Structures are given as C-alpha cells and as structure tokens.
C-alpha positions in Angstrom: -29.9 -27.8 24.2 -32.5 -25.1 23.8 -32.9 -23.5 20.3 -33.9 -20.1 21.8 -31.2 -17.5 21.8 -31.2 -14.8 24.4 -31.2 -11.3 23.0 -29.0 -8.8 24.9 -29.9 -5.2 24.5 -27.4 -2.9 22.7 -27.0 -0.8 25.9 -25.6 -3.9 27.7 -22.5 -3.9 25.4 -19.6 -1.7 25.9 -19.3 0.8 23.0 -15.7 1.8 22.1 -15.3 4.7 19.8 -13.5 4.0 16.5 -13.5 0.2 17.0 -15.1 -2.3 14.6 -15.0 -6.1 14.6 -13.3 -8.3 12.1 -15.1 -9.8 9.1 -14.2 -13.3 10.3 -14.9 -15.2 13.5 -14.2 -14.6 16.3 -15.0 -11.0 15.2 -12.0 -9.6 17.0 -12.3 -5.7 17.5 -10.0 -3.8 15.1 -8.4 -0.3 15.1 -7.6 1.7 12.0 -4.0 2.8 11.3 -5.3 5.8 9.4 -4.4 4.5 5.9 -7.0 2.5 4.1 -4.6 0.4 2.1 -2.5 -0.3 5.3 -5.6 -1.5 7.0 -6.4 -3.8 4.0 -3.0 -5.4 4.3 -3.6 -6.1 8.0 -6.9 -7.7 7.3 -9.1 -4.7 8.0 -7.1 -3.0 10.7 -4.8 -3.7 13.7 -6.6 -6.1 16.2 -7.0 -4.8 19.7 -4.5 -6.1 22.3 -1.8 -6.5 19.7 1.4 -4.6 18.7 2.8 -3.6 15.3 6.5 -3.1 14.6 7.3 -0.9 11.6 10.9 -0.7 10.3 12.3 1.6 7.7 16.0 0.7 7.0 16.7 3.6 4.7 18.9 6.2 6.5 17.7 9.1 4.4 13.9 8.6 4.9 11.4 8.5 7.8 8.5 6.3 6.5 8.2 4.6 9.9 7.5 8.0 11.5 5.0 8.9 8.9 3.0 5.7 9.8 3.3 6.7 13.4 1.8 10.1 12.7 -1.1 8.5 10.9 -1.6 6.2 13.9 -1.6 9.1 16.4 -3.8 11.4 14.2 -6.4 8.6 13.8 -6.6 8.0 17.6 -7.1 11.8 18.2 -9.7 12.0 15.5 -11.6 8.9 16.8 -11.7 10.3 20.4 -9.2 7.6 21.7 -6.5 7.9 24.3 -3.0 8.3 23.0 0.2 7.7 24.9 3.6 8.6 23.4 6.8 7.1 24.7 10.2 8.3 23.4 12.7 11.1 23.5 11.1 14.4 24.4 12.1 16.4 21.3 11.4 13.5 18.9 7.8 12.8 20.2 7.0 16.5 20.2 8.1 16.8 16.6 5.9 13.7 15.6 2.9 15.0 17.5 3.1 18.6 16.1 3.7 17.1 12.5 0.7 15.0 12.5 -1.6 15.4 9.5 -5.3 16.4 9.7 -8.5 16.1 7.8 -9.7 18.6 5.1 -12.0 21.4 6.1 -15.1 19.8 4.6 -14.5 16.6 6.6 -13.5 18.5 9.8 -16.9 20.2 10.0 -18.9 17.0 9.7 -17.9 14.6 12.5 -18.2 10.9 11.9 -19.0 11.2 8.2 -15.8 10.8 6.3 -15.7 11.7 2.6 -15.8 8.6 0.3 -13.4 10.1 -2.2 -10.0 11.5 -1.5 -8.5 14.6 -3.1 -6.1 12.5 -5.3 -9.1 10.5 -6.6 -11.0 13.7 -7.3 -8.1 15.0 -9.3 -7.7 11.8 -11.2 -11.3 11.7 -12.0 -11.4 15.3 -13.2 -8.3 14.8 -15.4 -9.5 11.6 -16.8 -13.0 12.8 -17.8 -12.9 11.9 -21.5 -15.5 10.5 -23.8 -15.4 6.8 -24.3 -17.5 4.3 -26.2 -20.8 3.6 -24.6 -20.1 -0.2 -24.4 -17.1 0.5 -22.0 -18.8 3.1 -19.7 -20.0 0.4 -17.3 -16.5 -1.2 -16.9 -14.8 -0.8 -13.6 -11.7 1.4 -13.7 -8.5 -0.3 -13.1 -7.0 0.4 -9.7 -3.8 -0.7 -8.0 -5.0 0.1 -4.4 -8.2 0.1 -2.4 -10.5 3.1 -2.0 -11.0 5.1 1.1 -14.3 3.4 2.0 -12.9 -0.1 1.5 -12.3 -0.6 5.2 -15.9 0.5 6.0 -17.4 -2.0 3.4 -15.3 -4.9 4.7 -16.3 -4.3 8.3 -20.0 -4.1 7.3 -19.8 -7.8 6.4 -19.0 -8.6 10.1 -22.0 -6.7 11.3 -24.4 -8.5 8.9 -23.2 -11.8 10.2 -23.5 -10.7 13.8 -26.5 -10.2 16.0 -29.1 -7.6 15.4 -28.0 -5.7 18.6 -24.5 -5.3 17.1 -26.0 -3.0 14.4 -26.6 -0.4 17.1 -22.9 -0.5 17.9 -22.1 0.4 14.3 -24.1 3.6 14.5 -22.5 4.5 17.9 -18.9 3.5 16.9 -18.2 6.8 15.2 -15.6 7.4 12.6 -13.3 4.4 11.9 -10.8 5.7 9.2 -10.5 9.4 8.4 -9.5 11.0 5.2 -6.3 12.6 6.2 -4.5 15.2 4.1 -0.7 15.4 4.1 -0.9 19.1 3.2 -2.7 20.0 6.4 -1.3 19.9 10.0 -3.2 19.2 13.1 -4.3 22.4 14.9 -2.4 23.4 18.0 -5.8 24.0 19.8 -6.7 20.3 19.2 -3.4 19.2 20.8 -3.7 21.6 23.8 -7.3 20.6 24.4 -6.4 16.9 24.2 -3.7 17.2 26.7 -5.9 19.1 29.1 -8.6 16.4 29.0 -6.0 13.7 29.4 -6.6 12.2 26.0 -2.9 12.7 25.1 -0.1 11.8 27.4 3.6 11.9 26.8 6.4 9.9 28.5 9.8 11.4 27.7 12.9 9.1 27.9 16.2 10.5 29.2 19.0 9.0 27.1 21.6 10.1 29.7 20.2 7.5 32.1 20.7 4.4 30.2 19.9 2.1 33.1 16.6 3.8 34.1 15.5 4.4 30.5 13.9 1.0 30.0 12.5 0.8 33.5 10.7 4.2 33.2 9.1 3.2 29.9 7.9 -0.1 31.4 6.4 1.7 34.4 4.6 4.2 32.1 3.2 1.4 29.9 2.0 -0.5 33.0 0.2 2.5 34.5 -1.4 3.3 31.1 -2.7 -0.2 30.6 -4.0 -0.5 34.1 -6.5 2.4 33.5 -7.7 0.5 30.3 -7.7 -3.0 31.7 -10.6 -5.3 30.8 -10.6 -6.6 34.4 -10.7 -3.3 36.1 -14.1 -2.5 37.7 -14.0 1.2 36.6 -12.1 1.2 33.3 -12.5 3.9 30.7 -14.7 3.5 27.7 -11.9 4.6 25.3 -9.3 2.6 23.6 -5.7 3.3 24.3 -3.2 3.7 21.5 0.4 3.4 22.6 3.1 4.9 20.2 6.6 3.8 21.1 9.2 5.8 19.3 12.6 4.2 19.8 15.2 7.1 20.0 17.3 7.4 16.9 20.3 8.2 19.0 20.5 4.7 20.4 23.3 2.5 19.2 23.4 -1.2 18.3 24.7 -2.2 21.8 21.4 -1.0 23.3 19.3 -3.3 21.1 19.3 -6.2 23.7 17.7 -4.0 26.3 14.7 -3.5 24.1 13.6 -7.1 24.4 12.2 -6.8 27.9 10.3 -3.6 26.8 8.7 -5.5 23.9 8.0 -8.5 26.0 6.3 -6.6 28.8 4.3 -4.5 26.4 2.9 -7.7 24.8 1.8 -8.9 28.2 0.2 -5.7 29.1 -1.7 -5.4 25.9 -3.3 -8.9 26.3 -5.1 -7.7 29.5 -6.2 -4.3 28.3 -8.2 -2.5 25.7 -5.1 -1.1 24.1 -2.9 -1.5 21.0 0.7 -0.4 20.2 2.8 0.7 17.3 6.6 0.5 17.6 9.0 2.2 15.3 12.7 1.4 15.1 15.3 3.9 13.8 17.1 3.1 10.6 20.4 2.4 12.2 18.9 -0.4 14.3 16.7 -1.8 11.6 19.6 -3.1 9.5 21.2 -4.7 12.6 17.9 -6.3 13.9 17.1 -7.9 10.5 20.5 -9.8 10.5 20.8 -10.8 14.1 19.2 -13.2 16.5 18.1 -10.3 18.7 16.2 -8.9 15.7 14.4 -12.2 15.1 13.5 -12.3 18.8 11.9 -8.8 18.4 9.9 -10.0 15.5 8.7 -13.1 17.5 7.6 -10.9 20.4 5.7 -8.5 18.1 2.3 -9.5 16.7 2.9 -7.9 13.3 6.1 -6.7 11.6 6.1 -4.6 8.4 9.2 -3.2 6.6 9.0 -0.2 4.4 12.2 -0.6 2.3 12.6 2.5 0.2 16.1 1.5 -1.2 14.9 -1.7 -2.9 13.6 -0.1 -6.1 15.3 1.6 -9.0 14.9 5.3 -9.4 13.0 4.9 -12.7 9.9 3.4 -10.9 7.0 5.6 -9.8 6.9 3.9 -6.4 9.0 5.0 -3.3 9.7 1.5 -1.9 8.8 -2.1 -1.3 6.4 -3.3 1.5 7.7 -6.4 3.2 5.2 -8.4 5.3 7.5 -10.2 7.7 4.6 -11.1 10.1 0.8 -10.5 10.2 -1.4 -10.4 13.2 -3.2 -13.7 13.9 -4.8 -13.3 17.3 -6.8 -16.3 18.4 -6.5 -17.8 15.0 -4.1 -20.2 13.3 -4.1 -18.3 9.9 -3.9 -14.5 9.7 -7.3 -13.1 8.6 -5.4 -10.9 6.1 -4.9 -14.0 3.9 -8.7 -14.1 3.2 -9.7 -10.5 3.6 -6.9 -8.5 2.0 -7.7 -7.2 -1.5 -4.2 -6.1 -2.3 -2.4 -9.3 -1.3 -4.7 -11.3 -3.6 -4.7 -14.5 -1.7 -8.4 -14.5 -0.9 -9.4 -14.2 -4.6 -8.0 -17.7 -5.3 -10.4 -19.3 -2.8 -13.7 -20.5 -4.2 -15.5 -20.6 -0.9 -15.1 -24.4 -0.1 -12.0 -23.9 2.0 -9.6 -25.2 -0.6 -6.9 -23.0 -2.1 -6.6 -22.8 -5.8 -3.0 -21.9 -6.0 -3.2 -18.2 -6.6 0.0 -16.3 -5.8 0.4 -13.3 -3.6 0.9 -9.9 -5.2 4.0 -7.8 -4.7 3.2 -4.6 -2.8 4.9 -1.2 -2.9 4.2 2.1 -1.3 4.0 5.5 -2.8 3.5 9.0 -1.1 1.3 11.1 -3.3 0.6 14.8 -3.0 -2.0 14.4 -0.3 -2.0 10.7 0.8 0.2 7.7 1.5 -1.0 4.6 -0.3 0.1 0.9 -0.7 -0.4 -0.5 -4.2 0.3 -3.6 -6.1 3.6 -3.5 -7.8 3.6 -4.1 -11.5 6.7 -4.4 -13.7 7.6 -1.4 -15.8 8.0 -1.4 -19.5 11.2 -3.1 -20.4 13.7 -0.7 -21.7 11.5 2.4 -21.1 8.6 3.9 -23.0 10.9 5.7 -25.4 12.5 2.6 -26.9 11.3 1.6 -30.4 10.3 -2.1 -30.7 8.7 -2.1 -34.1 11.9 -1.9 -36.2 12.7 -5.2 -38.0 15.9 -7.1 -37.3 19.0 -6.3 -39.3 18.9 -9.7 -41.2 15.5 -8.8 -42.9 16.4 -5.3 -44.1 16.2 -5.0 -48.0 17.9 -2.3 -50.2 16.2 1.0 -50.6 13.9 1.9 -53.5 16.5 3.7 -55.8 18.8 0.6 -55.6 16.2 -1.7 -57.0 15.0 -1.9 -60.7 11.8 -3.6 -61.4 10.7 -4.4 -65.0 7.3 -3.1 -65.9 6.4 -6.1 -67.9 7.8 -8.6 -65.4 5.5 -10.2 -62.9 5.2 -8.7 -59.5 7.4 -10.5 -56.9 5.8 -12.3 -54.0 5.4 -10.5 -50.7 7.0 -13.3 -48.7 10.6 -12.9 -47.9 12.9 -15.8 -47.1 14.7 -14.5 -44.0 17.2 -17.4 -44.0 18.0 -17.0 -47.7 18.8 -13.3 -47.3 20.8 -13.8 -44.0 22.9 -16.5 -45.6 24.2 -14.8 -48.8 26.7 -16.6 -51.0 29.8 -14.8 -52.5 28.4 -15.2 -56.0 25.2 -13.4 -55.1 27.1 -10.5 -53.5 29.3 -10.1 -56.7 26.2 -10.1 -59.0 24.6 -7.6 -56.7 27.7 -5.2 -56.8 27.9 -5.4 -60.7 24.3 -4.6 -61.0 24.5 -1.6 -58.8 27.7 -0.4 -60.6 26.1 -0.5 -64.1 24.3 2.7 -65.2 20.6 2.6 -65.2 19.0 2.4 -68.7 16.2 5.0 -69.5 12.7 3.5 -69.5 11.2 3.3 -73.0 7.8 4.9 -73.5 4.8 2.7 -74.3 2.5 3.5 -77.2 -1.2 2.7 -77.1 -3.6 2.8 -80.0 -7.2 3.2 -79.8 -9.4 1.8 -82.6 -12.3 4.2 -82.1 -10.2 7.4 -82.0 -7.8 6.2 -84.7 -4.8 7.8 -83.0 -1.6 6.8 -81.2 -0.9 8.3 -77.7 2.5 8.4 -75.9 2.7 7.8 -72.2 
C-alpha cells in the first residue's frame, strides 16, 4: 500500500453553508439548532440526514415551538432552505414569531458576537474587586458559552486534512446570537419566500385522509431537490420543520407513524434534516403507549422539555429529558464524549476506559434574551431564610440574670455535658427551683490596701 496521500483541492469539495463536521470520526456534518447549549447536548449539533423529535407535555407552555423558532431562524440566518409543514395559521404564527440577531450582529455577516447580552449584563453587575490571587480563576458556570460550538468544531478541522480548513472559512456562520426581544423582519421573510428559500406546506385538518398523504408528497418533493444522488442538486442544506397540529386528537396518533417513517427514509438520501414537534395533548399519550415508543424508535433523537417537573421555588423552568440521542454511523452517541453539560466525557482519561462518572441533571431556563440549558443543582434545603446556626433545645442554658457566679470561685469549664443536661433528675430540678426562688444577696465590696500610698480604697 502506498504511503503517499492524494491531496484534493478545496474547490473539489462541496461547500454547504452553515454546516460543520463533528469532532469525532467519521466527522459527520452537523447543523446548529440555534441554541449553543442545545447543540452541546446533541454533541455539537444535529447531524445531517437525521430527525429530532421535541416534546413538551405541559399544556400551558410552548417550549417545543420555541425550539422550532430557533431552528427556523438559524436556517434563514445561515442561508439554508427551510420547509414548514403544518396547519396554515400555526406555521405562519411560528414563522412571524421567530427571533432575530441584535443590530450589531446583523450588520456583520458571518461574525457572531462571542458574548451574549445576558453575559454582558452579568459581567457588568459582577465587576467587583477581589483578591489578586483569585483573579485568574475561571468563573463558575452552569452552561456553555456562545462560542462553545465553534471551539468544539475547530477540533475536527485540526484533525482533518489541510484542504478542509478552506471549508471552515467558506462555511459561514454556524450558530447565531439570537435575541428573544427582537423579531425577524418582515422584509427578510418576504425576500426569502421570493427566492425560494422558505416554502410552506399547509395541512387541511378537514380532510383527514389526505392530510398525511399531502405531507408525504411535500417531503418527497423537497428532499428530491436536495438529494445527494441527483446530478443537479442545490448547494444548500434543507431544514424541514414539521409542526404537528395542536387540534389533532389521540385517535390520529397512529397515522403519524407512516409520516415519521417516510421522513426518515427521505432524510437518509438527501442533504436535509428535520425537527418534529408534538402538541402537549399528544405528548402525554405518546409517552405512555406503544405508538409513542414506536415514534421514538423511528426518530433519531428525542428530547422532552418537561416544565411541570420542578417546584415553583426553583429558578429553572423545567427538566430536560434525553430519551434518545443521535448516533448516525456509530454505536455510541458522540454526545457521550463531546457534551460538556452532560459531564460523561470528563470521566474518561483518554484510554477508552470509563472511570465511572455520573451524568449531570439538566434543566432549561428562558432568560430575558436567551434560552439556555444548564446543569441542575439542588437548592438550599429549607430556603435561604432559614436559620441553621441555632443550637438544639437540649443544650440551651439559663440566661445571665438567672445564674449567680461567685467572684472568688474558680471559673467553670467551657465544656458542657449535653447528655447530663438533657437527662435531668428530679432532685436537680428541685434544687434549681429553690435557688431561683431565694432572693439574691447583695455583693460585698472588696477593700484593697496599698503599702506605698498607705491608704485603703473601696471598689
């Protein structure tokens, strides 16, 4: 076998905007969800040709739709094709309600800000003087920073060929710094629809029989234009946002299985990825039935955002349940070694053996400007207002006025026998009551004589 390796020029590779390879072999291309902490849980991003099922069982929240908005906004920002499938009014509301980047990031394309607005606010409020020996210490954090996905993907390019470095410069922006207080401009949506970047496939709920077939036809046509085997395929990745209508009942859940199964087949042969959201009324039924387990098996990744699993006293809004993680062309999900928030990769020493480290509990929180996934730590037991320094009732001694100490007597020892005090005999209690009932004698004055002065002084 020849030791020489053929160098392929960078122009021979197909450059896909907003796509980066994984940090582990076989360096599968990844897409960003739009949330850095969400990408970290998935192992750097959602692999191409895979599907993600996001469920939110709480009836009074729409966390799954929020992740869908991030997914769509990141596709528009990266210059990728976006296809929305769902009820007409629902997909229009999701598209018009997508978040957007701040003005300073909107003017500079491809150069996202390394700090988010929440991080700037925390840094400004926490600018206090500390000891010089602690200035170099890293600040404690429960989540990953905005540029964590970029640093993780840089490892893959260092391990790859030199020609792959050119793809990094041409890949464009991977994960944008979205702001929840800003909305996507209507001009951006109109221009994207005119150019064909955004396509919508409305589903008519009145025609129950033709609803699934029309969705399957739309998915097939969209994936054919982005097929890897087509001679004239586009140079842009396709993002498919499947929004299951919230008006569907539990009886229509079995009809969704052919949709998810066909979607998985179409994704395997095209440069596309999909994100599916289930309404809350179907999430509770799917998690407790065989049909729900079948949907989990047909999906490549399944994540549940359970907002009703925490007490109101906590600062987080819900628990993140990782039911299934993407493991395309690998036996073990790359997230086990690459995820910082999960903490499984930190237990490995590099020799392939696991040291027995446990996985961190994850929770999500919606801040003023950003949605983050953090490690869940237990709160202070009993609340921060509870006093824990009070001694037990068994070791409490009488107050100062109730005790009489002789001046000439020797000072008592500071050690107190707790068991002797707690187990008082009847005779001891009688003596104590008689001593307290007797009147207190006045203290006699002491006289001191000095030989030099020759006088006597009263104190």
